[in-house]
ZAMARGU-4260 file (C-alpha; in steps of 0.2 Angstrom, whole numbers, plus 5000, padded with zeros to 4 digits):
<rodrens>
0) 4665/4935/4614 | 4681/4943/4614 | 4693/4940/4629 | 4702/4956/4636 | 4721/4953/4640
5) 4732/4965/4648 | 4744/4973/4636 | 4763/4971/4639 | 4765/4989/4640 | 4753/4990/4655
10) 4762/4975/4664 | 4779/4984/4661 | 4772/5000/4667 | 4765/4992/4683 | 4782/4983/4686
15) 4792/4999/4684 | 4780/5008/4695 | 4782/4995/4709 | 4801/4996/4707 | 4800/5015/4708
20) 4790/5014/4724 | 4801/5001/4732 | 4816/5012/4728 | 4808/5027/4735 | 4804/5017/4751
25) 4822/5011/4752 | 4829/5029/4749 | 4816/5037/4760 | 4827/5037/4776 | 4842/5044/4767
30) 4832/5057/4758 | 4823/5062/4774 | 4840/5063/4784 | 4846/5075/4770 | 4831/5086/4772
35) 4828/5085/4791 | 4846/5083/4796 | 4841/5070/4809 | 4858/5067/4817 | 4865/5077/4832
40) 4882/5082/4838 | 4885/5074/4855 | 4898/5068/4867 | 4899/5057/4882 | 4889/5063/4897
45) 4898/5063/4915 | 4888/5063/4931 | 4896/5071/4946 | 4889/5064/4962 | 4890/5070/4980
50) 4905/5061/4988 | 4899/5063/5006 | 4883/5068/5016 | 4882/5087/5019 | 4877/5103/5011
55) 4883/5111/4995 | 4894/5126/4999 | 4894/5141/4987 | 4902/5146/4975 | 4897/5132/4964
60) 4898/5130/4945 | 4882/5134/4935 | 4875/5125/4920 | 4884/5132/4904 | 4900/5137/4914
65) 4917/5130/4911 | 4926/5120/4924 | 4942/5129/4931 | 4959/5123/4931 | 4956/5116/4948
70) 4942/5105/4942 | 4931/5110/4956 | 4912/5110/4953 | 4907/5113/4971 | 4911/5108/4989
75) 4901/5097/5000 | 4903/5102/5019 | 4896/5091/5033 | 4895/5102/5048 | 4888/5088/5059
80) 4903/5076/5057 | 4907/5068/5073 | 4926/5068/5076 | 4925/5058/5092 | 4935/5044/5084
85) 4949/5056/5080 | 4950/5063/5097 | 4950/5046/5105 | 4964/5040/5093 | 4974/5056/5097
90) 4973/5053/5116 | 4978/5035/5114 | 4993/5041/5104 | 4998/5053/5117 | 4997/5039/5130
95) 5007/5028/5120 | 5020/5041/5118 | 5021/5045/5136 | 5024/5026/5140 | 5038/5026/5127
100) 5046/5041/5136 | 5044/5033/5153 | 5052/5017/5147 | 5066/5026/5138 | 5071/5034/5155
105) 5070/5017/5163 | 5080/5009/5150 | 5093/5023/5152 | 5094/5020/5171 | 5096/5001/5168
110) 5110/5004/5155 | 5119/5015/5169 | 5116/5001/5182 | 5123/4988/5170 | 5138/4998/5166
115) 5142/5001/5184 | 5140/4983/5189 | 5150/4978/5173 | 5164/4988/5179 | 5163/4981/5197
120) 5162/4963/5190 | 5177/4967/5179 | 5187/4974/5193 | 5182/4959/5204 | 5187/4946/5190
125) 5203/4955/5187 | 5208/4955/5205 | 5203/4937/5208 | 5213/4931/5193 | 5228/4942/5198
130) 5227/4935/5216 | 5228/4917/5209 | 5241/4922/5197 | 5252/4928/5212 | 5247/4914/5223
135) 5250/4899/5211 | 5269/4903/5208 | 5271/4905/5227 | 5263/4889/5230 | 5273/4881/5216
140) 5289/4887/5226 | 5282/4880/5242 | 5279/4863/5234 | 5296/4863/5227 | 5304/4868/5244
145) 5294/4855/5254 | 5300/4842/5242 | 5318/4847/5244 | 5315/4847/5263 | 5307/4829/5261
150) 5322/4824/5252 | 5334/4830/5266 | 5323/4823/5279 | 5323/4806/5271 | 5341/4806/5269
155) 5344/4810/5287 | 5331/4797/5292 | 5340/4784/5282 | 5357/4789/5289 | 5351/4787/5307
160) 5342/4771/5303 | 5358/4763/5295 | 5370/4769/5309 | 5377/4756/5320 | 5371/4752/5338
165) 5378/4764/5350 | 5380/4778/5337 | 5361/4784/5336 | 5348/4781/5348 | 5331/4774/5343
170) 5322/4790/5348 | 5333/4800/5337 | 5329/4788/5322 | 5310/4789/5326 | 5311/4808/5327
175) 5319/4808/5310 | 5305/4797/5303 | 5292/4809/5311 | 5300/4824/5302 | 5299/4814/5285
180) 5281/4811/5288 | 5278/4829/5292 | 5288/4834/5276 | 5277/4822/5266 | 5261/4829/5273
185) 5267/4847/5269 | 5271/4841/5251 | 5254/4833/5249 | 5245/4848/5257 | 5253/4861/5246
190) 5252/4851/5230 | 5233/4849/5233 | 5232/4868/5237 | 5241/4871/5221 | 5230/4860/5210
195) 5215/4868/5217 | 5221/4885/5214 | 5225/4880/5196 | 5208/4873/5194 | 5200/4889/5201
200) 5211/4899/5189 | 5204/4890/5174 | 5187/4892/5181 | 5189/4910/5183 | 5194/4911/5164
205) 5177/4903/5161 | 5168/4916/5172 | 5166/4905/5187 | 5174/4912/5203 | 5176/4899/5217
210) 5185/4901/5233 | 5197/4889/5241 | 5183/4882/5252 | 5172/4879/5236 | 5160/4894/5240
215) 5154/4905/5226 | 5163/4921/5224 | 5153/4927/5209 | 5141/4939/5218 | 5146/4953/5207
220) 5144/4943/5191 | 5126/4937/5197 | 5122/4955/5201 | 5128/4960/5183 | 5117/4946/5175
225) 5102/4951/5186 | 5104/4969/5180 | 5106/4963/5162 | 5090/4953/5163 | 5081/4968/5170
230) 5088/4979/5156 | 5083/4967/5142 | 5065/4965/5150 | 5063/4984/5150 | 5070/4985/5132
235) 5057/4972/5126 | 5043/4983/5134 | 5050/4998/5126 | 5050/4989/5109 | 5032/4984/5111
240) 5028/5002/5117 | 5036/5009/5101 | 5026/4997/5090 | 5011/5003/5099 | 5015/5021/5096
245) 5017/5017/5077 | 5001/5008/5077 | 4992/5022/5086 | 5000/5035/5074 | 4993/5025/5059
250) 4976/5025/5068 | 4977/5044/5070 | 4983/5046/5052 | 4968/5036/5046 | 4956/5045/5057
255) 4963/5062/5051 | 4960/5057/5033 | 4943/5051/5037 | 4939/5066/5046 | 4946/5077/5032
260) 4936/5068/5019 | 4920/5068/5029 | 4920/5086/5035 | 4923/5093/5018 | 4925/5085/5001
265) 4926/5093/4983 | 4915/5088/4969 | 4926/5088/4954 | 4926/5087/4935 | 4938/5087/4921
270) 4947/5104/4920 | 4940/5114/4905 | 4924/5104/4904 | 4907/5111/4902 | 4894/5110/4915
275) 4879/5103/4906 | 4865/5101/4919 | 4864/5106/4937 | 4852/5096/4947 | 4856/5103/4965
280) 4862/5121/4970 | 4869/5127/4986 | 4865/5127/5000 | 4854/5111/4997 | 4858/5095/5007
285) 4864/5080/4998 | 4868/5062/5002 | 4882/5052/4996 | 4879/5047/4978 | 4866/5060/4975
290) 4868/5067/4957 | 4873/5085/4958 | 4878/5090/4940 | 4882/5083/4923 | 4897/5089/4913
295) 4904/5086/4896 | 4922/5086/4888 | 4920/5096/4872 | 4937/5089/4866 | 4928/5073/4863
300) 4916/5077/4848 | 4904/5064/4842 | 4889/5063/4831 | 4874/5052/4835 | 4868/5046/4817
305) 4852/5036/4815 | 4853/5022/4803 | 4843/5007/4798 | 4848/4990/4803 | 4852/4986/4785
310) 4863/5001/4783 | 4871/4997/4799 | 4876/4980/4792 | 4886/4988/4779 | 4897/4998/4791
315) 4912/4993/4802 | 4921/5003/4816 | 4933/5014/4807 | 4923/5017/4792 | 4923/5035/4784
320) 4908/5047/4787 | 4905/5064/4779 | 4896/5075/4792 | 4888/5092/4788 | 4883/5102/4804
325) 4868/5113/4803 | 4874/5131/4798 | 4890/5125/4790 | 4892/5122/4771 | 4908/5112/4771
330) 4907/5093/4776 | 4919/5086/4789 | 4927/5069/4788 | 4924/5058/4803 | 4926/5039/4807
335) 4913/5027/4814 | 4917/5024/4832 | 4904/5011/4837 | 4888/5004/4830 | 4872/4999/4839
340) 4858/4990/4833 | 4840/4996/4834 | 4837/4984/4849 | 4851/4992/4860 | 4854/5010/4856
345) 4862/5023/4868 | 4851/5037/4875 | 4852/5052/4887 | 4860/5042/4901 | 4876/5039/4890
350) 4875/5054/4878 | 4874/5073/4881 | 4862/5074/4865 | 4852/5062/4856 | 4848/5063/4838
355) 4830/5070/4834 | 4828/5056/4821 | 4830/5043/4834 | 4815/5032/4836 | 4811/5013/4839
360) 4817/5002/4825 | 4832/5013/4820 | 4850/5008/4823 | 4864/5020/4829 | 4881/5024/4822
365) 4892/5035/4833 | 4904/5045/4822 | 4920/5053/4830 | 4925/5070/4824 | 4941/5080/4827
370) 4936/5096/4835 | 4941/5113/4829 | 4947/5128/4839 | 4929/5135/4837 | 4921/5119/4843
375) 4932/5119/4859 | 4926/5137/4862 | 4907/5135/4858 | 4905/5116/4861 | 4892/5113/4848
380) 4884/5098/4857 | 4866/5097/4852 | 4867/5104/4835 | 4858/5095/4821 | 4869/5087/4808
385) 4868/5076/4792 | 4879/5061/4790 | 4883/5052/4774 | 4892/5036/4774 | 4901/5032/4758
390) 4899/5014/4761 | 4880/5015/4762 | 4872/5019/4745 | 4854/5016/4739 | 4861/5002/4728
395) 4870/4993/4742 | 4855/4995/4753 | 4844/4987/4740 | 4856/4973/4737 | 4857/4970/4755
400) 4838/4970/4756 | 4836/4958/4742 | 4851/4948/4748 | 4859/4950/4731
</rodrens>
C-alpha cells in the first residue's frame, strides 16, 4: 500500500500563506487607519464653573462663539445676598473713628494743660533758684560779718578779762563774755542757714524744691507730673483706638470684597477662546461649582491618534509624526506630546474631541501640531485625521511582536 506524504511545495505554500495572514493581521490597524482616518484633531477641554450661587445674567456667550478680549463668558448675579455683615462692620468702623476723634480732642486739651503747667513749673523753678542765688551770697556776707564781730567781741572780752583790778568791773567783763556768746550763736545760726540754703539750691537743680522749714514747695512740679501722666494715659487710649480703627477698616475692606464677590461674579475664560458647549443659559439658577460651559483654546492644536500597545512601545515623547487632516492633501509634521497605554487613555473629560478609532485595547498617542492662521480662524477640532509615525513600521511592529 502506498503512503501519501505532503509535498514540499504544499508545506511551503501553507507556511507562506500563514506568514501572509500574520502580516495582514499586523498591518491591519495601519491599513485601516489609512482608509478610515481614525485619528481626530482635538485640544484640551476647559470647564467654566459658577463661582457663586445666583442666576446667570444675560448676555452670555453661546456655543461656537469666540470669547472677547475681556474673557467674559457670563455673569452670575446673586440678588439675595445678605450684606448685614458689611453694614455692621461699617457701623463699627464709624464708632471707632468717632472715638479716635474724641480722644484726639482730649489729647489736644491735655497737651495744652501740660504746656501751661510746664510754663508755671518752669517759672516757679526759676524764681526759686534765683531767690536762693540771691540769698546765699547775702548769707555768706552775714556769716563773714558775724565772724568779724565775734573776733572783735572776743578781743574786747579778753582785754577786759586781763585788765587789772580796779580798771574793769566784773560786770563789764561778764557783759563782754555775753556779747561773745551772742556773736558765736549768730555765726553758728547764719552758718547753718547758709548750709541749708546751699543744700536746697543743689536739690533745686535736681528738681526737688524744699523750703527752709523742710516743707515741700514742688506743688507746681507735682501738678505738671499729674498732667503728664493723664496726657500719656489718654495718648495710650488714642493709640489703641487708632489700632481699633485700622482693624475695623480691614474688616470693612474684607467685607466689601466678600460682598462684591458674592453679589456679582464673572464667569471667565481665555480671551479669544472658543465656547465649546453651553450647559446652562441665562437666566437659569446655578450653585457654586456648577459646570456652565466648556471652552477650548484653538492655539493649542492636538491630534488624538489610536495606536496599538506594540506600536506605542516604539514611540517616545518628541518623536516625529506625519498628520493628514481630512480634506487636506499635504501632510503636516507634528511631534508626539504624550503617550497613554490602552489601560489608561484620555477621554471626553480631558479632550474636546476623541478619535473615532478609539476602542478598548487600543493605546493613545497625543500629537502636537503648530496651528496655521486658517486653523486659528476655523478651529478644526473634531476633524478626522490620519497619523503616520515614521518610527513605527510593519517590520518594526513584527519584530516587536516576535521579540526579534
